[in-house]
C-alpha positions in Angstrom: 0.0 0.2 -0.2 1.8 3.4 -1.3 0.7 6.6 -0.3 -0.3 8.9 -3.0 1.6 11.3 -1.1 5.3 10.8 -2.5 7.0 12.8 0.2 4.7 11.9 3.6 5.5 9.6 6.6 3.8 6.8 5.0 5.8 6.8 2.0 9.2 7.3 4.5 8.1 4.3 6.3 7.1 2.4 3.2 10.9 3.3 1.7 12.3 2.0 4.9 10.6 -1.2 4.9 11.3 -1.9 1.4 14.9 -1.3 2.3 14.9 -3.6 5.3 13.3 -6.4 3.3 16.0 -5.9 0.3 18.7 -5.9 2.6 17.4 -9.1 4.7 16.9 -10.9 1.5 20.7 -10.0 0.3 22.0 -10.9 3.7 20.2 -14.2 3.8 21.3 -15.2 0.4 24.7 -14.4 1.3 24.6 -16.7 4.5 23.4 -19.4 1.8 20.1 -19.0 3.5 16.8 -19.4 1.3 14.4 -16.5 1.1 10.3 -17.2 0.5 10.8 -16.3 -3.0 13.3 -19.7 -3.4 10.4 -21.9 -2.3 7.3 -23.3 -3.7 4.6 -22.0 -1.8 2.2 -23.8 0.6 4.6 -26.3 1.2 6.5 -27.2 4.6 9.7 -25.9 3.4 8.1 -22.8 2.6 6.7 -22.3 6.1 9.8 -22.6 7.7 11.8 -20.4 5.5 9.1 -17.9 6.0 9.3 -18.2 9.7 13.1 -17.7 9.6 13.0 -14.7 7.2 10.2 -12.8 9.4 12.6 -13.6 12.6 15.6 -12.2 10.7 13.2 -9.2 9.4 12.0 -8.5 13.0 15.7 -8.2 14.2 16.5 -5.9 11.5 13.8 -3.9 12.4 14.9 -3.6 16.1 18.2 -2.7 15.1 16.9 0.0 13.1 14.6 1.1 16.0 17.6 1.0 18.5 19.7 2.9 16.0 16.9 5.9 15.5 16.5 5.9 19.2 20.1 6.0 19.9 20.8 8.8 17.3 17.8 11.0 18.8 19.3 14.2 20.3 18.0 14.8 24.1 
């Protein structure tokens, strides 16, 4: 869901999430891990890979949030 306003906060959030998705996918591939797009949907392997991918994405989101908080000025 892309906001029609290309400069608003929704667009910024969309861009950040897209960047995280691309980064996590690239890191997983570099580590020899499969991404959901590498698997046939609705199989046991796909479900396992999706869960691992979401865990990695959640970790990246926590790191990004932590970095944002630590870089804020008091």
